[in-house]
N, C-alpha and C positions, 0 to 999 in steps of 0.2 A: 717312760714317764707313765705311774698307772693312770689308769680310766678317772679314777678319783682324784688325783692329784690333779688333774688336765681340767678338770672341769673347777677345781678351787680354783685352779689358776687361774680360767677364764671370767672366772665368778672378781673374783677380786682387778682384773683389767678393765672389768664392765664397772666395778663400783668408783674405780682412780678414774674411767672416763668421766661417768657422771658425775663425779667432782667438780673435775675441774671443767665440765661445760654449767656447771650452775658457778665456780666461782667465776666464770669469764664475762657470764649474764648480769652474775651483782656489780661487778665492775665498769660492765659497759655502757650499765642503765645506772650509775650512780656516776658518769662520765660524759652523761647523753648531751649532748650540746645542745645553747638556749641559740634565739635566732635574734636579730635585731627588733623584732616586733615583740619580745619579751619585757625590753628594757623598760616598756610604757604600760605595762601591768603588775611593775617590781615596785617595792618602797624603796626607795635609794636612803640609807641609816645616815652615810654619810661618805666625804668627800676628800679626795689629794690628789695635789698638783704640787708640779714639779719637777723636778731629776729621774733626765730620761732612764738615767743607770741604774736607778729605784725603780723606777715605772714601768721598765719594758717585761723584766720578769720578774723581779721579784716583791713587788708591790702586791700585783696579781695574785702568785703564790701564795703569799700571806693575809691574800683578804679570802681567798677559800680556803684555807685552813681555818681562817676564825669564821667565817660561816658552819663549817664544818662544827666547828668547837661550840656551836650556839645553837646545833639541833639541826642545819640543814642535814636532805638525809639522798639530795645530789645538787650536784656547785658545776659553774660553767664559763667562761671565756669570751665575749662579745666583742670583737674587734670594732670597736665605729670609725677609726680615725688610724694613720701609720703608728699613731703614738698614744691613741684614745682609747681606753678600753671599759667594759662595766663586767663586773664579774657577780655574776649571778645564784640565788641560791635559792632550791625550793624545800620547803619546813612542811613537817606532818599533817598539818593543817589544810594543804595546799596551796598558802601563801608562797610573793617570789621576795623576796630582801636583795639588795645589791649594794655594792660600791662603785661608786663613778672614780675613775683613774685618768689621770690627765697628765701627761710624764714632756712639757714641751721645753724643759731645761729647769734647775736649779730657779734661779731669780724670777720666773712663774710662779715659782710655789710661793715665794714672799711679797710678792706682787698684787697674788690674791688674797692674801692674807691681809692684806694692807687693803686691801677693797672688801674684805670680811665674803668673798668667796670663796672660802675654801676652810676646812676643818681642819684638814694635817699639812701644811708642806712639807716636801719631800726634798731632800737636799744633797749634794755630793759636796758640800762645802760647810764650814760654822757660817753662821750666818753675820752678815759683815754690822758693823757698829754702828753704818748709817742708817741700816736696816731695824738694828734694834730700836735705835732713838726714834726713827718715825713710827713705830708700834709701843712704844712705849705707854702714851696715856691711854691705846684701846686693849693691854694685854697685861701690862706690866713688864717683867726682865723675862721675856723668852731667851736668855744665857742661863735661866735658871734652872735648876732640877726637876720640877714639875713641867717645868714646857721642854727642855732640850732632851732628845732620846738619841745616842749611838746607838743603832741599829746591826748595824754590819761595820766589818774593816774591808777595805779596798784596793789593791794597789793599780795606781795608773800605769800599766804597762805602755811603753813604748816599742809598736812592732816596726819589724819589715819584713819585708819579699821572703818567704822560707828558703829562698836560693842566693840569697845575699850572702856574701863573706865577709859578714862585719858582728861582732859580738859585744863588745864592750863600750859605752861612749861618756864621758863627763858630760855634764849640766852646761858646764860653757862651749861647748862643742853642742852639744842637742840645742843651747838657743841660737846660734850660729845656722844651725841647718834651717831650723822654723827662720827665722829670720830672712833666709833667699840669702848669705853672707856666701855659705858654703853650697855649692851646685854642683857637685862629684862628686862619688863616695870615692875616687882618685883624689881628691886634696886632701883625704884624711889615710892613707893609705887602705883604702878599699878599690875597688874594681872599676875601670875604666866606664861608668856607670853615670845617666844621670839621676838626680836627686827628684823626686817625685812626694810633694806634700798632700798628707790628707788629715785634718783637723776638723771637731767638729766646730757646731757655731755658737755664737755669739752669746744666747741665753743657756747653755750647760754647764753645768756646775763642774764638769770635767773639762773644758776648755780654761774658765776661770781659778782652776786647779795648775794648770801647765804652767798658766800663763803667770799664774801666781808665783810658781815654785823654778819656774824652769827662767819667761822669756823676759819678765819685772827682773826679776833675780840678776840677770847679767845684762838690765836697761836695752832688750832690743823689743821690737814685735813683732806680731806674725806676717811672714811676708803675704805679699795681694796674689802670688801665684800659686798658696793653697786654696786644695778643694775642702768647702766646708759640708758639713753632713748632721742633722739632726737627730738621724736615727745612729745610734752606737753600733749595730752590726750591718747595716748596709757600708760604714766605713771601712771596717774591718775586712769583708769583703773586695772593696776598693782595692787595700793595700792589698792581700793575698791577689788578684789577678792581674797588676802591675807589677811588673819586675821592675830593681830599683825604689819600689816605693817604700815611704815611712809615715808610721800615723803614731796619734797615741788616744786609748783606749783604756775604758774599767778593763779588771784584770779577767773578767767573766767571758770578755767580745775579745781573746788573743786567739780563740779556734786555732787552725793551721797556720796562721805565723810563725813569725819568729821573736819571742818578746828579748830586749837586749839586758844585760848587766848595766847597772847603770851606780856612778859614782858620784858625788856631790864634788866640786870643784876645791882643791886642798884638801881632801880624803883623800888617803891612798884606798881604802878597800872598797871595793864593790859591788853590790851585789842584784842577784838576779832576783823576779819577786814571785815569789812562791809560798803555799799557807804558811808557812813560819814568819817567813821576815818580813812580810809583809801582817803578819798579827800580833809579832811583837812593834811594829812599826820603825823600825831600821832600815827600811828599803827608804829609800829617799825618796821615792814619790807615792809613798803610802799613803790614803788616806780614810778614814771618818766617815759612816755615810748615816744623814742625821735625818728623821721628823721633827717635825715642831707644833706639837699639839698645845694653844695657850693654856693655860691653868685657868683660867675662868671661863673656856666654852662650858655650854650646859651638854655637849652633846656625849650624851651617857654612851651611844655606840662606838662615839670613837676614840672617847676615851677608854673602854672596855679592850677596843683595840689594843690601845696604847700599853695597857698592862700586858697583854697574850701577846705579843712581838717580842718580849723580854724571856720568855720563856722557852726550852728544852723544843717542845715541838713547834713553835716555831723558827727556832735557831735553824733546826733542822733542814726545814726552805731553804733558809738563804744557802746551806750547805749544798744543795742540789739545783742552787741557780748559781754555781760556781764561783760565790761571793764566798770573805772569809766570818762564819759564826765567832761571835763571843765566846764559844765554850773553851775552859783552858785543853791547851793539850803541852804533851813536852815534848822537846827531841835533845840529841844529845850535837852538842857545838864544840868547834875548834876554831880557836881565834889567830890570828894572825895579824897581829896587832901589839901596840906599845902601852902594851896592861901593866900595871904593877905585879912582880913573880907574888906576892900571898897570891894576888886576887886570881893568880892562872893556877896556881897548886891546889886554890879551892875546888878550882869548877874540873875540876882535871876528870875524877869520878863523881861524877854529876850530872844532871840535867837541866836545862832549862825550861821555867814555863814560858806560855805563851803571855799571860800577861806581864805591860811594862808599865808601870805607873810615870805618871805626869801628873802637870801639878798646869794652874791658871799662869798666865802669862806674869812673870816677875813676882809670884809668892808662893807662900808656901799652903797654899789651899790646893785641895786635892779638886780635878775637875772632874766634871760629870760622869764622864764615862769610868774614871777610876775609881770614884764612889761608889757604882753598881759594883766594881771589879773587885773590890772587897768583902762585899758578899760573894762574889761567885768562886772568889779566888778560898774562903774559910769554907763554904762545901763540898770544894775539890778535896784540900787536905782531908775534913774530917770523914768522906768517903772512902777515899787513898788509905785512910790512917797513917799519915804523912806524920814523920816525926823529924828529920833534919833539914828544916825550911832557912834557905839562905838571901837573905836582903842585900841586895849591893846598891849603894847609889850612886852616882855623879851629876855632875855640874858641867856648867859651861866654861872656858877657859875664860880668867876676867883679867887675869894680867898678875892675881895676886894670889900665889900656889896654894896659901895657908888658910887663908878665905875660902877658894874652890874645896880645900880638902872638909871645911866644917858644915859649908853649902852642902856635901852631898851626903855627909855624917848626919847631918839634920834629918836631910830629908827621908833616909834611911829611916830612920829613930818615927819619924812621921808615920812612916805606913805600919812599922811594929808597931807602935799604939795603941794603932787604929785594928790591928787583929785579935792583939789580945784582950782588946776591951769584947771583940769579939765570942774569946776563948778561945785563942791559938797563937801559942807561943814562939817566935823563930826562934830557931837554936843561934842561929848567928846573925850579925846586923854589922854592917859596913860601909865605910864612904873611901870611895879612889879618887875624888877633886875631878878636876877634868881629863886625865887621860881614859882611853878607848872614847874618842869624837866618833858619832856615827854620820853628823853632818855640820853644816860650816858654824861658825860662831860671828858669824860677818852678816848675820840676816836673827829677826825675833823668832823667825820659827824655826831657824838650826839652834839656838839658844835653847829652846821650849825644848825639841828633842833629846839634845844632848842632856838636857837634865834632869835625869829619870831615876827611877829603882826598878833596877833588875828582877827577877826571881828565882833561885836555883834550887834542887833539892838533891839531895845525899843518895845514891845508886844503892 
């Protein structure tokens, strides 16, 4: 190498190192930590209370991105309690602004709303009818599209110790385990090992979902010997460190544990929780994560935040925290089900999109997520210039096969009409009745999951 070349190489190396140091300094400065003393100096823009699944990582991440979008040049998170945090942002004029987050469980969010003690309720379950009616005089209908927002999708993973030789369970067996009726893995074909139970506490929306979809479904209650935890992360750690352990947790807290594939009792096919099976809500313990912001609330900062969490910038935060974003994606799927041959032929060279349309209980009215999913799908189709869009409707089994087929066709046609109004014309629209059940038809939740419209695209 010539002297000139060596000098040039050295100069380039110095420039690269200088640029790297500048970048590192900027990143360090922008994420410089705040202290608890800074909270008293800050103007709190709004408060969020409720779900630990949302409040532990997702809500603080969203609040940080929101403050940056509002103009903050430096942000940080101050933990004031195991499940309480204040997110702070410093603005160009030197002022501090913040967002308070208290994540003691979904029910505490609704209690705070009822007491007018929070701006936003975070919940890993949908608002209950008694909560909805209790607050109707204060806020109107909290199930309206103006107040209820699905911010992400999550799978309630059933986790076991990573060395346990067990891979699949149905919900009835799962319920009997957590009720204490099955106490040794050997009783269900596993090793001769005592079962240790770990569960979330009573305030948790995670527990409420598990209780509703698993325990109550089979008329059982949680064993008194189950160890209870307020923190999702702590529960996951305990399962990992306890041979023979089993617990249930949000998908983002699986960590190094083993998630089990689950099937609904009476439904042959089992699904393991992953990005796609949870996103399509085919997985038996998939659930939506919600934020509730009363439409008559006058806090403009909270309102802007609710608009912000629907944007791609915020949905990228959802993905970073291990939850399932509302972004549209596709996958090649192969089924081993009793589907009509025509359906199987149609999907042979197609990909399924992650959006599945659902309807409000027992009606032809799109649920709130579906109403926003129409907009997301239209944007996806137009961006990717898709032409061969297929809509396949399914119903639950009512006992009348002809009525089921008519119902499924009508649901698919409803989605087709919504898309056409937005400028997207599906290539093929069909209903297949009650074939291809993904949940039990003996429960309201199962019937609602089976009554759906899938979206496919040709390749």
